[in-house]
N, C-alpha and C positions, 0 to 999 in steps of 0.2 A: 503493500499499498504506499508507494513512494509518491501518490500525487493527491491532491485533492479532488472531491468528487462535486461534477457539476451536476445538481439535482434537477431534472426535468419533470415537472409535474405530470405531464400526460404520457411520461415513459421514452427514455431515449431511443429506442429501439425504432420507433414509428418515426422519429425525425430523421434518423438515418436512412430508414427504408424508403421515404418519400423522396429525399434528396437523392440519393443513389439510384433508383430505379429511373428517374427523370433522367439523370445524367448519363446512366447507360444507354437509354433509349434514344438520346442525342448523339452520344459518341460513338456508339456502334454504326447508326446512320452515317456519322461522318467516315467511316471507313467504307461502308458499302456503297454509299452515295457517291464517293469520289471516284469508284470503279466503275459506276453506272454512268456517271458524266463522261470519263473519258473514252469508254469504249462505245457509249452512243455518239459522241461527237466523231468518233472515227466511221460511223454508219451514216452518219449526214454527210460528211465529207466525201465518201465513196459514191453515195447517191445524188450527191449534189442538191440536197434536201434542204433548201433555204428556210421554208416556216420552221422545221425542225430545229434548225441551227438558231433561229431566233428564239426559239421557245427555251432551248438550253442554255441560251444565255442570260434569260431571265429567271430561268430556275437555279442558275448558278449565284445568282444574286441572293434568292432565298437561302440555298445552302450555305452560303459563307455566313450570313447574317445569323441563322439558327445556330450552325456549329461554334461559331467564334465568341458569340454573345451568349447565349444560353448555355452552350455546351463547357466554355470557359469558365462561366460564373457558378455553375453548378459543380464543377471539378474543384474549384477552390472552395466552395461550400462545404464538400465532402470533407477536404482536409481540414478546414477549421472545425468541424463539427466533430470528426473523430479525434481530434487532438484535444477537444474538451471532454467527450464522453468515454474515450477509450484512450487515454494517454500512454498507459503502460503498453498496449499491442501496437499503437503508432511508435512509440519510441523502440521497440523491438524490430519492426518492420523496416525501420529506417536504418537501426546498426547492421542488420542482415543486408539488406538490399540497397545500401546507399549508392553503389556505382550503376546498379539497375535503375534507380529513380533519376540518377543524372543523365543516363543514355537516353530515358524515356523523355525527359525535358528537352533535351536536343532534337529527338524526333519531333516534339510539340513544336519546338521553334521552326523547324524546317516546314511542319505543316501551315502554320501561321503565315509565314512569309509566302510559300507556293500558292496557296488557294487564294490569297490577295493577288498575288501577281497573275494568276490564271484567271480571276475575276476581271482584272483591269486591262488583259490584253487580247481580249475578244476583238477580232477585226482590225488588230495593229500590227500583228505578226502572223507568219504563215500558221496553216492549219497545223501542219506538221510539229513545228516549235511549240504551238500551244498546247497539242496533247501531249508534248515531251514535259511540260511543267504539270500537266495534269497527273503524269504517271509519276513524277517526283512526289506530288502530293499524297498519291494513294499508297505509294511504298513507304513513305515514312509514317503515314496514319495507320497502316497496318501493323508495321513494326512496333508501334506504340502500343496497339493493342495486344501483340504478342508479349510485350514487356511486363505490361500491367497484368495480364492474365497469369503469368509465372508467378507474380506477388499473390493474387487472389486466391489462385488453387492451392498454393502453400499453406494457406490458413487451413484450409480443411484436409489436405493429404501432405503433411511435412516429411511423410516418410524417412528415409534413412538419416534427414537432417537432425533427428531427434539425438542419435548417438554420434553422428560424425561433425556437426556443426559447420558444415563446408557449404559455402553459397553455391557451387554446383549442385548438390544434393537438394538444397533448398530451393532454387529455381527449376531443376528438371525433375520436380516431385511426380509422384505416380499419376496425380491427376492434371498436369500440364498438357499433355498432347491433346486428350480428348476435350477438355475443357475450351482449349484454343479451337477446335474444329466446331464447338458448338456455338461458341462466340463468332467464329467466321460464318457460320450458317444464320445466324441471326442478323448479321451485316447485310447479307444477300436479300434476306427477307424483307429487311427495314427499307433497303434501297429501292425495291419495287413499289413497297406499300406507300412510301413518301412520294415518289414519283406519280402515283396512280392518284393519289389525293391531291397534289399539285396539278395535275393535268385535268381533273374532273371538274375543275373550275373555268377552263377555257371554253370559249364559245365557238373555236374551230373544231366541229364535229369530226373531220377528217382528221386532223391532228390528234384529237383526243383518242380516235380508235387505233391509230398507228402507235402512238406512245402506250397506251392501255395493252395492246397486242404484246408489245416490248416487255414493259415492265411487269405483266403479269406471269409471264415465264420466268422470271427472277422470283416470284413469289411460291410458285409452285415447286420449283427446283428447289429454294432455299428451305422450303418446309420440309422436302424430301429428306434433304441434307440434316436438316435439324433433328429429325426423328431418329436418324441413322446415328449421328453423332451422339445424341442424347442417349441412346442405348449402349452406345460405347463408353460414356461418361459414367452411366451406371455400373458398368461391369469393371470400371477401372477404380471403383470404390473399394476399399477394405472390405472383407468380409462382415466385419461386426459392424460396419456403417450402413452396408446393404441391408443388413437384418433389421434397420430401425424401420423401414418402410413396412415391414410386416408387423411389427411390434408397436409402432406409434401411429395411430389414425390421424393424428394432425397433419401429417405428410401426404395423406390420401388427397385432400382438396387441392394443393398446389400441382399435385402431378396430375390429377384430373382435370384442372384448367389448362395446364401446359397441352396435354394430348388432345382436349377438345378444341382449343383455339388454332393449334397447329393444324388440325385436320380442316377446319374451316378455311383457314389459309390456303392450303392445299388445293381445296375444290374451287375456292374463288379465283387462285392463279390459274387455275384449269381453264375456266370459264371465260374469263378475260384475255387469258394469252393464246388459247386456241381457236377462239370464235370471233374473229376480226369485225363481225357485223354487230356484234354486242355495242350497244352506247352506254358507256360508263357513266352511272349515276352517282353524284358527289356524296350523297347521303350513305350509300353502299360503300364508298370508298374510306370514308372516315369511319364507319363500322369496323372494317377490316384492319384499319389503322389501330383502332382501340383493341381489336383481337391481338394484334402485333404487341401492343403495351402489355395485354394480359401474358402473353407468351414470357416476354422480357422478366416480367414481374413475378412470374410463377417459378421462372428458373432460378432469379436471384434469391426467392423467399426460401426455396428449397435448400440451395447452397448455403443459405445463412442458418436454417434450421438444422441441418445435418451437423452442424459444428457443436450444437449445445451438447454439453456444458462448457465449451471451450470458446475463446476468442481465436486461439491457435492451438489446433487438435493435439492434446497431449501435452502440451506445454504450459498454456496460459488459460486459467479458467475466466469464466464471462464476469466474475468479480473482481478481475484484474490481480489475482492472487497466482503465482507462478505454482505449478504442481510441486517442484522441488521445496517450494518454501510452505505448503500447506500445513505439513506436520508442525513444524516450528511455530507457526502462527497460531494454531490451534491449542498447542501446549502453552504457549506465551499470553495468548489472549490478544485480542484486536485492538482494545484500547491500548496497550502496552506496543503493540507492533507498528501502530499508524501514527506518525508526528502529526496527523491532521486532526485526531480524536483526543478527547479530552481524558487524561490519565488520572482517573478518579475511581474510587472504590463505590460499587453500586450498593444503593441503599433502596429501602422501600420509598423514600421521599423521592429521588432523582431515578427512579428505576425506569420509568417510561421515557422520560427526557433523553436518558442515556440509550434506551433501546431506539429512538428514535435516530440518532445520531449513527449508531451501529447499522440499522436497517439502510440509512442512506449510503453508508460505505460499503456493506456488504451485498445489498440487495435491489437497490435502485437502479443498477445497471440492466436490469430485467424486469422489473417490477415498479409499478407505481402504486399508490397507496390506496386512495377512495376511487379515482377515475382515470381513465387512460388504459394503455396496453398493459394486459396483464395485472389489472388491480386486484390486489390481495384482499383488502378488508371487507369488500362485499362477500366473500367465500367463505367467510370465518363465523357466520351467525350460528349461534349456540355452541360453540367451543369454548374452553376455558382454558387458562394460562397453562396449568399442569399437563394436559394434552399437547398443547400447542408448543409449549418449550422443547419439550422432547422432539416434536415434529420438526420445528427449526432446526435443532441440533444436528438431526439425521436427515437433514433436506436432500442429500444426494441418493436417498433411497426411493425418492418418489418416482413415478412416471414421467413426470416432465423434465427429466435430465438436467436436474438443479447440481451446480457445484456444491462440494462440501462447504458446511458452515465454517467460516475462517476464524471461530472464536471458542471460547470456553462455555461449557453449559450454563454458567451464570449469565453469560452475555446472552445466549439464546433465550433466555427465561425473560431477559430484560427486552428484547426483540418482541417477545409474545406479549409481555406487558402492555407495550405500545400498540401492537396490532388489536388487541382484544379491545382497549380502550377506545380505538377509532372504528372498530366494525359496527355495522349498522345494528340497531334494535329489532328484535323480531324473534320469533320460536321456530326451530327447525321441525320438519316433517316428523311425525311420530311413527311412521311405519318402518318396519325393518329395512325395507329398500332404501328409504330415506336416510336411515342412520348409517347403513351401510356406504350410501354415496358420500355421506358428510365424514366419516371417521375411518373408512377402510379403503376405498376406491382410489384414494389418491396414490397408495403404493401397492394395491394388488388387483388382481382380476378374480372374479368368482371363478368363471371357466374361461380361459383365454390363453394369451402367451405372455402376460406380465405377471409373474409370481401367483399364479392361481393357488387357491386355497379350499376350491370348493371339494375337492376330491377327499381332504381332511376332515369334512363333516359328514361325508355320506355314512349313513347307518347309524348315526347318533341319534340320540333323543334330544328334546329342548335342554334338559336339566343339563346333560352332558357338555352341550355347546356352550351353555351359560358359565360352566366350571370354566372351560378354557378361556372365554371372553374376559371373565374377571380376572385371570391370571396372565394375561397376554405379556405384561412386561418381565414376567419371571420364566417365560418361553424363550424370548429373545431380549436381551437388553437394550437393543437397539429400538424395540417398538414402544409406543406411548403407552402409558399406564391406561387401562380402563377407567374414565372419570365419570361415565354416564350414570343414569339412574338405574334402579333395578327393573324399572318397567321397560327402558331402553335395551336393557341387557336381555331381557325375554324376547322381546321384537326383533331382536337382530339374530339371535339365536335361532328363533323360528324360522326366518327368512334363510339362514345359511343351512340348515338342515333340509329345506325344502328343495334345494338342488335345482333351482332355476337356471337354466342354460344361458350362457352368454350374459349373466349379470356383471355390470361392472361397479 
């Protein structure tokens, strides 16, 4: 905990996600769009197509404005945001990839200069020389993508670097090639989608059909490449990471969005790419651009979600504690380990206030309190401090892939006191199923892939099940004690022995 914590009320993950996805949606268009421009300009030159050339000149203005103004601004926004929210991870990545960043910045400088020259030299130099400038832009933009992807893929699949510490192992990590192909495919899809959206506003029906036919092929070919490269990326993941798709249903939604959106893009690209007589509708083009945004968002969300509970897989937890420092931090306590927390003795008087400071340091990187992404207090209705303190202390046992709590049991109790104080008033459901969901389903399936317990209760009567429930913490010291009422214990026991399949 070498840095202070910037507390974001609605959750830092949402802030990063919005800025990052918007940036990727523009920056990968900057790659694919550059290739689209230079290839299509060559087509216009070979066919002496003056209307097409004039449209490409106008489109270059839009391309340069979007990629330079918004792409560069959101890129700076990402640096600013991650430096505040994840300073430890940012520092680590800079130390490992300093020269990669330096080279990428050089590529970016070439991008900026070449696209400005490309924009300003339409009709002032020969078409051949103009296309040469376009090729310089595209190559530098693509190499920038490759450089950045090596760093991004490292966070999920650091591979041999965890032992060797070498730059080569970090950069050419197990996920590097496959995710480079995924991002390249996305760049192709976006190039076609942006061109289709732009030309859909043209009043020239002939031009609109011509560009739609060409750009549509980029969309459906890119969609096929994206599906293939995504499949390759899945199998380039370590086996234990691939297994998360089976264990954690939260990954099913973005995967489904990715597959559905990519399929829609394939069909749309086929329709407008192979049937030249189709008149492109601007509303439909914008809808497909939104589908492209969904593809990008689903890929980035999945990549981020697979890293949980790490910022750098196997090296740095999401709460900014290095894996190697976790044991020392827990033994010593978070209050004594962080220079930005008060080194005070926890008392009944200051317990909640200290708990708030510890929560901000240890939990706020993923959780907000009352509102926002992963707000925790609304989920605690009806839970008491004794139960919750044990739950916080063993947070890494939950199904939500949380990092280990980086403090002592006393500090976990302080966090529990703070959260219980802020939890909204109300009574939890009284049925056995409701009690199961509230107290047990955070760490267990009844019948499923995640620590199933249903088989242990088969053949027992309610009384025997109650005895097990009342002595949970004696069966495994990591489990919270049973702090519910006798009536709740009976209801839960009846539910457990009923053997209802699929319960969580």
